[in-house]
PAROFI-696253 format. One line per field, with one value per residue (C-alpha): residue in three letters; y negated, x, z negated; residue number from 1. Coordinates in nm, 4 decimals, always signed. Example, Ala and Ser with C-alpha at 12.3 -4.5 7.8 and 13.67 -1.06 7.14 Angstrom:
aa <- [ALA; SER]
c2 <- [+0.4500; +0.1060]
c1 <- [+1.2300; +1.3670]
c3 <- [-0.7800; -0.7140]
i <- [1; 2]
//
This chain:
aa <- [MET; ASP; THR; ILE; VAL; ILE; GLY; GLY; GLY; GLN; SER; GLY; LEU; ALA; ALA; THR; TRP; THR; LEU; LEU; ASP; ALA; GLY; LEU; THR; PRO; VAL; LEU; LEU; GLU; ALA; GLY; ASP; GLN; ALA; THR; GLY; SER; TRP; PRO; ARG; TYR; TYR; ASP; SER; LEU; THR; LEU; PHE; SER; PRO; ALA; ARG; TYR; SER; SER; LEU; PRO; GLY; MET; VAL; PHE; PRO; GLY; HIS; PRO; ASP; ARG; TYR; PRO; HIS; ARG; ASP; GLU; VAL; VAL; ASP; TYR; LEU; ALA; ARG; TYR; ALA; ARG; ALA; LEU; ALA; ARG; ARG; GLY; ALA; GLY; ILE; ARG; THR; GLY; THR; ARG; VAL; THR; ALA; VAL; GLU; ALA; ASP; SER; GLY; ARG; PHE; ASN; VAL; ARG; THR; SER; ASN; GLY; ASP; MET; PHE; SER; ALA; PRO; THR; VAL; ILE; ALA; ALA; SER; GLY; SER; PHE; THR; ASN; PRO; TYR; LEU; PHE; THR; LEU; PRO; GLY; GLN; GLN; ASP; PHE; PRO; GLY; GLU; ILE; LEU; HIS; ALA; ALA; GLY; TYR; ASP; ASN; PRO; ALA; SER; TYR; ALA; GLY; ARG; ARG; ILE; VAL; VAL; VAL; GLY; ALA; GLY; ASN; SER; ALA; VAL; GLN; ILE; SER; TYR; GLU; LEU; ALA; GLU; THR; ALA; THR; VAL; THR; LEU; ALA; THR; ARG; GLU; PRO; VAL; ARG; PHE; VAL; ASP; GLN; ARG; PRO; LEU; GLY; LYS; ASP; LEU; HIS; PHE; TRP; PHE; HIS; VAL; THR; GLY; PHE; ASP; ARG; PHE; PRO; ALA; ARG; LEU; ILE; ASP; SER; PRO; PRO; GLY; VAL; PRO; VAL; LEU; ASP; THR; GLY; ILE; TYR; ARG; GLN; ALA; LEU; ARG; ASP; GLY; ARG; MET; ASP; ARG; ARG; PRO; MET; PHE; THR; ARG; PHE; GLU; GLY; ASP; GLU; LEU; VAL; TRP; ALA; ASP; GLY; THR; ARG; GLU; LEU; VAL; ASP; VAL; VAL; LEU; PHE; ALA; THR; GLY; TYR; ARG; PRO; SER; LEU; SER; TYR; LEU; ASP; LYS; ILE; GLY; ALA; LEU; ASP; GLU; THR; GLY; HIS; PRO; ARG; HIS; ALA; ARG; GLY; LEU; SER; THR; THR; HIS; ALA; GLY; LEU; GLY; TYR; LEU; GLY; LEU; GLU; TRP; GLN; ARG; THR; PRO; SER; SER; ASN; THR; LEU; ARG; GLY; VAL; GLY; ARG; ASP; ALA; ARG; HIS; LEU; THR; ARG; GLU; LEU; LYS; ALA; HIS; LEU; ASP; THR; ARG; ARG; THR; ARG; ALA; GLY; VAL]
c2 <- [-0.0044; -0.3555; -0.5230; -0.4578; -0.6749; -0.6748; -0.7536; -0.6768; -0.9923; -1.2688; -1.3648; -1.0035; -0.9170; -1.2160; -1.1262; -0.7698; -0.8908; -1.1290; -0.9023; -0.6438; -0.9178; -0.9567; -0.6151; -0.5344; -0.2331; -0.3348; -0.1468; -0.3128; -0.2334; -0.3078; -0.2389; -0.2271; +0.0505; -0.1673; -0.4238; -0.7237; -0.8817; -1.0645; -1.1687; -0.8955; -1.0282; -1.3840; -1.5005; -1.4110; -1.7315; -1.8327; -1.9741; -2.0932; -2.4612; -2.4242; -2.3306; -2.0198; -2.1664; -2.2731; -1.9565; -1.7005; -1.5148; -1.4380; -1.2171; -1.1781; -1.4546; -1.4967; -1.3884; -1.5685; -1.9176; -2.1268; -2.4129; -2.1854; -2.1521; -1.7998; -1.6202; -1.4239; -1.0878; -1.2008; -1.2666; -0.9352; -0.7425; -0.9519; -0.8751; -0.5068; -0.5019; -0.6915; -0.4117; -0.1326; -0.3199; -0.3480; +0.0318; +0.1081; -0.0970; +0.1263; -0.0666; +0.1222; +0.0223; +0.1887; +0.1019; +0.2206; +0.1172; -0.1489; -0.2820; -0.2878; -0.3997; -0.5243; -0.4501; -0.6184; -0.3691; -0.4531; -0.6616; -0.4397; -0.4435; -0.1499; -0.1732; +0.0437; +0.1336; +0.2305; +0.5805; +0.6388; +0.5991; +0.3560; +0.1806; +0.0294; -0.2469; -0.5330; -0.7702; -0.8323; -1.0546; -1.1421; -1.1933; -1.0894; -1.4310; -1.5594; -1.4166; -1.1500; -1.4349; -1.7051; -1.9932; -2.0416; -2.2966; -2.2782; -2.5623; -2.5906; -2.3494; -2.1537; -1.8122; -1.8438; -1.9528; -1.6741; -1.7618; -1.6553; -1.7844; -1.6607; -1.7775; -1.8501; -1.5197; -1.3152; -1.5050; -1.3470; -1.5183; -1.7142; -1.4220; -1.3508; -1.7253; -1.8263; -2.0592; -2.0930; -2.4071; -2.3923; -2.6041; -2.5651; -2.6967; -2.8257; -3.0830; -2.8642; -2.7008; -2.3719; -2.5656; -2.8015; -2.5135; -2.2796; -2.5748; -2.6478; -2.3021; -2.2320; -2.5549; -2.4078; -2.1971; -2.3268; -2.6515; -2.7472; -2.9935; -3.0445; -3.1262; -3.2950; -3.5053; -3.7330; -3.8023; -3.5759; -3.6639; -3.6024; -3.5998; -3.6111; -3.2770; -3.4075; -3.7531; -3.9096; -3.5812; -3.3734; -3.1241; -3.2326; -2.9566; -3.0972; -3.4178; -3.2208; -3.0512; -3.3374; -3.5644; -3.2918; -3.3240; -2.9455; -2.9202; -3.2190; -3.1013; -3.0624; -3.1543; -3.5057; -3.5474; -3.6306; -3.4959; -3.3028; -3.4476; -3.2658; -3.0965; -3.3088; -3.1620; -3.1295; -3.2251; -3.2685; -3.4965; -3.2345; -3.2176; -3.6077; -3.6086; -3.3403; -3.5613; -3.8592; -3.6573; -3.4980; -3.1545; -3.1319; -3.3913; -3.4755; -3.5710; -3.6271; -3.3057; -3.2012; -3.1965; -2.8743; -2.6018; -2.5742; -2.2498; -2.2361; -2.6042; -2.8168; -3.1509; -3.4115; -3.6793; -3.9533; -3.7315; -3.5905; -3.1782; -2.9625; -2.6178; -2.4405; -2.0597; -2.0410; -2.2080; -2.1201; -2.2299; -2.2988; -2.4058; -2.2430; -1.9759; -1.9034; -1.7020; -1.3504; -1.2210; -1.0626; -0.7808; -1.0250; -1.1029; -0.9153; -1.0304; -1.3867; -1.4952; -1.7123; -2.0137; -2.0441; -2.1028; -1.7942; -1.9802; -1.8614; -2.0629; -2.1283; -2.3634; -2.3385; -1.9974; -1.8556; -1.7472; -1.9613; -1.6871; -1.3898; -1.3759; -1.1614; -1.2373; -1.4488; -1.5673; -1.6201; -1.7852; -2.0257; -2.3701; -2.6299; -2.3724; -2.5513; -2.7726; -2.8503; -2.5384; -2.2766; -2.0901; -2.0790; -1.8642; -2.1492; -2.2207; -1.8871; -1.7879; -2.0633; -1.9860; -1.6157; -1.6970; -1.9186; -1.6701; -1.4015; -1.5913; -1.6660; -1.3030; -1.1550; -1.3962; -1.2683; -0.9037; -0.9835; -1.1557; -0.8334; -0.6053; -0.7974; -0.8042; -0.4117; -0.3947; -0.2372]
c1 <- [-0.0065; +0.1011; -0.1010; -0.2725; -0.5735; -0.6697; -1.0201; -1.3248; -1.5366; -1.5770; -1.2076; -1.0676; -1.3215; -1.2501; -0.8787; -0.9210; -1.1131; -0.8487; -0.5748; -0.7339; -0.7685; -0.4068; -0.3218; -0.2290; -0.3007; -0.4600; -0.6086; -0.8453; -0.8646; -1.1869; -1.2344; -1.6221; -1.8459; -1.9026; -1.7172; -1.9480; -1.7136; -1.8976; -2.2169; -2.3975; -2.3271; -2.4349; -2.7412; -3.0584; -3.1844; -2.8622; -2.8948; -2.6092; -2.5464; -2.4705; -2.7149; -2.6909; -2.5212; -2.2326; -2.1865; -2.0622; -1.7377; -1.5066; -1.6708; -2.0139; -2.3052; -2.5070; -2.8555; -3.1954; -3.2831; -2.9553; -3.1160; -3.2195; -3.0401; -2.9720; -3.0385; -2.8012; -2.9323; -2.9180; -2.5423; -2.4794; -2.6574; -2.4730; -2.1287; -2.2182; -2.2954; -1.9642; -1.7714; -1.9495; -1.8718; -1.4989; -1.4953; -1.6043; -1.3320; -1.1000; -1.0129; -0.9224; -1.1541; -1.0965; -1.3792; -1.3706; -0.9784; -0.8690; -0.5378; -0.3479; -0.0095; +0.2110; +0.5757; +0.8147; +1.0849; +1.3394; +1.1145; +0.8097; +0.5289; +0.4086; +0.0713; -0.0597; -0.4249; -0.6244; -0.6558; -0.2926; -0.2423; +0.0288; +0.0053; +0.2946; +0.3379; +0.5524; +0.2897; +0.0007; -0.3001; -0.4348; -0.7890; -0.9414; -1.1404; -1.2022; -1.5193; -1.3709; -1.1682; -1.4362; -1.2995; -1.4391; -1.2731; -1.3017; -1.4253; -1.3929; -1.6054; -1.7183; -1.5841; -1.8424; -2.1502; -2.4197; -2.6146; -2.5567; -2.2573; -2.2095; -2.0536; -2.2419; -2.0830; -2.2999; -2.6186; -2.8999; -3.2302; -3.4379; -3.6586; -3.4961; -3.4606; -3.8219; -3.8768; -3.5268; -3.3021; -3.0382; -2.7269; -2.5541; -2.1915; -2.0763; -2.1583; -2.1096; -2.3662; -2.4261; -2.4580; -2.7329; -2.9214; -2.9030; -3.0242; -3.3285; -3.4613; -3.3960; -3.5884; -3.9136; -3.9459; -3.7066; -3.5783; -3.2485; -2.9674; -2.6825; -2.3707; -2.0930; -1.7810; -1.8908; -2.2295; -2.3187; -2.2319; -2.5112; -2.4874; -2.7773; -2.7962; -2.9751; -2.8597; -3.0281; -3.2378; -2.9535; -2.7964; -2.4637; -2.2608; -2.3571; -2.1749; -1.8829; -1.8617; -1.9056; -1.6607; -1.4063; -1.4109; -1.4441; -1.1114; -0.9307; -0.5984; -0.6103; -0.2370; -0.3064; -0.5414; -0.3536; -0.6041; -0.9085; -1.2062; -1.4626; -1.7218; -2.0467; -2.3888; -2.5761; -2.9536; -3.2336; -3.3816; -3.5213; -3.2448; -3.2313; -3.5922; -3.5859; -3.3497; -3.5821; -3.8916; -3.7234; -3.7493; -3.3870; -3.1642; -2.7977; -2.5714; -2.2005; -2.0096; -2.0923; -1.7360; -1.7742; -1.9751; -2.0916; -2.2667; -2.5727; -2.5658; -2.3786; -2.2315; -2.2973; -2.0560; -2.2723; -2.2431; -2.6055; -2.6219; -2.8679; -2.9821; -2.9187; -2.9917; -2.7859; -2.4527; -2.4077; -2.0711; -2.0766; -1.7327; -1.5757; -1.3387; -0.9461; -0.7714; -0.8002; -0.4411; -0.3156; -0.1588; +0.1031; +0.2369; +0.5328; +0.6667; +0.7007; +0.4464; +0.2187; +0.2885; +0.2349; -0.1297; -0.1818; -0.2186; -0.0273; +0.2964; +0.2022; +0.1835; -0.1369; -0.2021; +0.1775; +0.3623; +0.6718; +0.8169; +0.7876; +0.7926; +0.5178; +0.2733; -0.0278; -0.3502; -0.6909; -1.0050; -0.8314; -1.0014; -0.8486; -0.6026; -0.5914; -0.9097; -1.1992; -1.4216; -1.1111; -1.3167; -1.6327; -1.7980; -1.7977; -1.4154; -1.2550; -1.2538; -1.0153; -0.7761; -0.7939; -0.6779; -0.4118; -0.2752; -0.2670; -0.0672; +0.1837; +0.1967; +0.2119; +0.5049; +0.6842; +0.6485; +0.7645; +1.0776; +1.1266; +1.0951; +1.3201; +1.5971; +1.5455; +1.5813; +1.2248]
c3 <- [+0.0010; +0.0670; -0.2193; -0.5293; -0.6096; -0.9795; -1.0231; -0.8241; -0.8321; -0.5559; -0.5853; -0.5477; -0.2934; -0.0757; -0.0989; +0.0085; +0.3110; +0.3991; +0.3622; +0.5909; +0.8462; +0.8256; +0.9044; +0.5467; +0.3212; -0.0059; -0.2895; -0.5312; -0.9034; -1.0839; -1.4529; -1.4209; -1.2591; -0.9478; -0.7763; -0.8493; -1.1077; -1.3988; -1.2109; -1.3947; -1.7221; -1.6798; -1.8506; -1.6607; -1.5291; -1.3666; -1.0248; -0.7992; -0.7797; -0.4171; -0.1578; +0.0378; +0.3410; +0.1469; -0.0811; +0.1558; +0.1332; +0.4278; +0.7005; +0.5753; +0.5567; +0.2473; +0.3577; +0.3253; +0.3927; +0.4036; +0.1882; -0.1061; -0.4419; -0.4764; -0.8262; -1.0118; -0.9149; -0.5459; -0.5924; -0.7491; -0.4606; -0.2188; -0.3783; -0.3789; +0.0061; +0.0477; -0.1301; +0.0726; +0.3815; +0.2613; +0.1952; +0.5515; +0.6612; +0.4901; +0.2029; -0.1329; -0.4107; -0.7539; -0.9921; -1.3575; -1.3394; -1.6021; -1.5652; -1.8961; -1.7825; -1.4734; -1.4672; -1.2313; -1.0901; -0.8277; -0.6151; -0.6786; -0.9313; -1.1173; -1.2169; -1.5140; -1.6170; -1.9070; -1.7654; -1.7356; -1.3513; -1.2298; -0.8820; -0.7070; -0.4310; -0.3323; -0.3862; -0.6401; -0.6598; -1.0096; -0.9260; -1.2778; -1.3584; -1.6989; -1.8128; -2.0503; -2.2188; -2.3539; -2.5272; -2.8718; -3.0903; -3.4803; -3.7086; -4.0918; -4.2955; -3.9596; -4.1071; -4.3918; -4.1838; -4.2467; -3.9195; -3.5647; -3.3847; -3.0203; -2.6966; -2.3614; -2.2395; -2.4935; -2.4110; -2.1955; -2.2394; -2.4831; -2.5909; -2.9284; -3.0291; -3.0522; -3.3431; -3.4491; -3.5097; -3.2440; -3.1810; -2.8365; -2.8200; -2.4830; -2.2153; -1.9003; -1.6607; -1.8698; -2.2033; -2.0610; -1.8563; -2.1791; -2.3967; -2.1632; -2.1513; -2.5109; -2.5981; -2.4732; -2.7842; -3.0108; -3.1706; -2.9884; -3.0198; -2.7721; -2.9526; -2.7442; -2.8068; -2.5272; -2.3484; -2.1099; -1.7380; -1.4849; -1.1179; -0.8595; -0.7067; -0.3961; -0.3318; -0.0355; +0.0212; +0.0808; -0.1600; -0.2827; -0.1303; +0.2078; +0.1130; -0.0285; +0.3106; +0.5461; +0.3391; +0.2904; -0.0799; -0.1261; +0.0691; -0.1122; -0.2464; -0.6396; -0.6561; -0.5547; -0.8562; -1.1776; -1.4347; -1.3052; -1.4558; -1.6509; -1.4654; -1.4306; -1.4802; -1.1546; -1.2178; -0.9873; -1.2848; -1.5014; -1.7667; -1.7884; -1.8336; -2.0941; -2.3132; -2.2859; -2.3618; -2.6655; -2.5375; -2.6647; -2.8265; -2.7631; -3.0857; -3.1207; -3.2314; -3.5901; -3.7944; -3.9997; -4.1390; -4.4956; -4.6103; -4.3742; -4.2999; -4.0295; -4.1253; -3.8498; -3.7391; -3.9636; -4.2538; -4.2496; -4.3226; -4.1616; -4.1812; -3.8634; -3.7630; -3.4484; -3.2963; -2.9327; -2.7908; -2.4018; -2.4065; -2.1169; -2.0517; -2.0000; -1.7514; -1.8458; -1.7609; -2.0584; -1.8656; -1.7265; -2.0781; -2.0901; -1.7424; -1.8423; -1.5864; -1.8202; -2.0131; -2.3923; -2.3579; -2.1377; -1.8072; -1.5089; -1.3909; -1.0166; -0.7363; -0.5313; -0.6293; -0.5925; -0.8949; -0.9574; -1.1760; -0.9543; -0.5735; -0.4431; -0.7247; -0.6548; -0.7983; -0.7089; -0.8604; -1.1027; -1.1866; -0.9427; -0.8031; -0.4752; -0.4427; -0.6691; -0.5300; -0.5874; -0.8360; -0.6612; -0.4014; -0.1554; -0.2255; -0.2924; +0.0579; +0.1778; -0.1164; -0.0079; +0.3461; +0.2224; -0.0160; +0.2364; +0.4589; +0.2038; +0.0836; +0.4284; +0.5206; +0.1956; +0.2975; +0.6643; +0.5189; +0.3027; +0.5827; +0.7972; +0.5461; +0.4900; +0.8811; +0.9224]
i <- [1; 2; 3; 4; 5; 6; 7; 8; 9; 10; 11; 12; 13; 14; 15; 16; 17; 18; 19; 20; 21; 22; 23; 24; 25; 26; 27; 28; 29; 30; 31; 32; 33; 34; 35; 36; 37; 38; 39; 40; 41; 42; 43; 44; 45; 46; 47; 48; 49; 50; 51; 52; 53; 54; 55; 56; 57; 58; 59; 60; 61; 62; 63; 64; 65; 66; 67; 68; 69; 70; 71; 72; 73; 74; 75; 76; 77; 78; 79; 80; 81; 82; 83; 84; 85; 86; 87; 88; 89; 90; 91; 92; 93; 94; 95; 96; 97; 98; 99; 100; 101; 102; 103; 104; 105; 106; 107; 108; 109; 110; 111; 112; 113; 114; 115; 116; 117; 118; 119; 120; 121; 122; 123; 124; 125; 126; 127; 128; 129; 130; 131; 132; 133; 134; 135; 136; 137; 138; 139; 140; 141; 142; 143; 144; 145; 146; 147; 148; 149; 150; 151; 152; 153; 154; 155; 156; 157; 158; 159; 160; 161; 162; 163; 164; 165; 166; 167; 168; 169; 170; 171; 172; 173; 174; 175; 176; 177; 178; 179; 180; 181; 182; 183; 184; 185; 186; 187; 188; 189; 190; 191; 192; 193; 194; 195; 196; 197; 198; 199; 200; 201; 202; 203; 204; 205; 206; 207; 208; 209; 210; 211; 212; 213; 214; 215; 216; 217; 218; 219; 220; 221; 222; 223; 224; 225; 226; 227; 228; 229; 230; 231; 232; 233; 234; 235; 236; 237; 238; 239; 240; 241; 242; 243; 244; 245; 246; 247; 248; 249; 250; 251; 252; 253; 254; 255; 256; 257; 258; 259; 260; 261; 262; 263; 264; 265; 266; 267; 268; 269; 270; 271; 272; 273; 274; 275; 276; 277; 278; 279; 280; 281; 282; 283; 284; 285; 286; 287; 288; 289; 290; 291; 292; 293; 294; 295; 296; 297; 298; 299; 300; 301; 302; 303; 304; 305; 306; 307; 308; 309; 310; 311; 312; 313; 314; 315; 316; 317; 318; 319; 320; 321; 322; 323; 324; 325; 326; 327; 328; 329; 330; 331; 332; 333; 334; 335; 336; 337; 338; 339; 340; 341; 342; 343; 344; 345; 346; 347; 348; 349; 350; 351; 352; 353; 354; 355; 356]
//
C-alpha cells in the first residue's frame, strides 16, 4: 500500500477517493463498525449549515434538492454510500480497526491497532477528526456538583430534560441550537464569555454559502489571517427572536460551582440541575504522541496539512487547516486533493531516489 488513512469519516473518505484518483493504493482504517465517522453520534436534530449543493465530497454529488439543508441521518446515509462506492473502486476499508500508535521507521510508518494488527506504508494521513476528544474546562467546585455535567458530544435530544433547570456553556452554533430546543420543555440559560455573534444565514435571499462560493471566501488561505475569528452563529432569525422573547436567556459566564448552585458573575447564586458544555473539541491524535508530531497542547505541527516533523505524514479535517472550510463537508475535498498531490510528489521522489 502507498498510504494508510486513519479515520473513516468525511475527511478519511475524501482522502481515499482522491488517492485512488491519483493512482495510489490506500487502506482506510476506521475504529467504528461503519465508515461514517462521528455523524451517527451527533445530536438527533442536527442539520447541515450548508445546502446540499455545497456539501458533496469528491466524485459523488449529495442527493436531493440542491438548496435543502440535509439532516444528520441523510449525511450518514450519504457517507455510507460513499464508502461502498470506494470499496467498488478497490479501496481497502477496514472497519472495527482502532489505531493505537504510529511509529516512524526509516522513512516508513508502522501503524498499530487495538486488535494487534500492524500496517506499514511510506505515507500516512491522520483524518481521525476531533469528536472523540471533546474539550471541557473545569471551574472551581465543579468536582463536587451533584447535578449532571455533560458535553454536547454526549447530548442526543431534549426528551430526558423536561422541567429541569439547565445552563448551556458556549457561544457557537451547537450551543445555541441545543439551548433553543431544550428551551421548549426546560428553563435554559446560555452562559458565554462574550455576547453571541449572529450572522444572517440568507443575506439578500441567498444562503450564506452561495456568497462564500462566489466571493471565494471558502477558499481564502487561512495563513493570511493572523488569528481565525470565533465561529459566528448562523441564524434565519429564530435564535435572536428566541432570546428577545425570553424563550432562553444569555448571561455572562458563571464563575464557580458551590454545592448544587452556580455563582454568576454578578455574585448571585442559583440552583441548577444540568450544565451542558458546548465548548468544542480538540484534534483526536493521541496515536501520534510518541513520535513527536504534536505540540504540547496535542495539536499537530503542520503547514497546510503537511507535517513539519515527518515527511510523508499529512493531516486532513483540521480547523483552519488551509481555508475557513477545511473541516467541513464543503471544504475537505479541496484539502484532500491538495494533500494527495503533495504525498504523491513525496512518493515519486522516494521512488526516483530508489531507482524504481
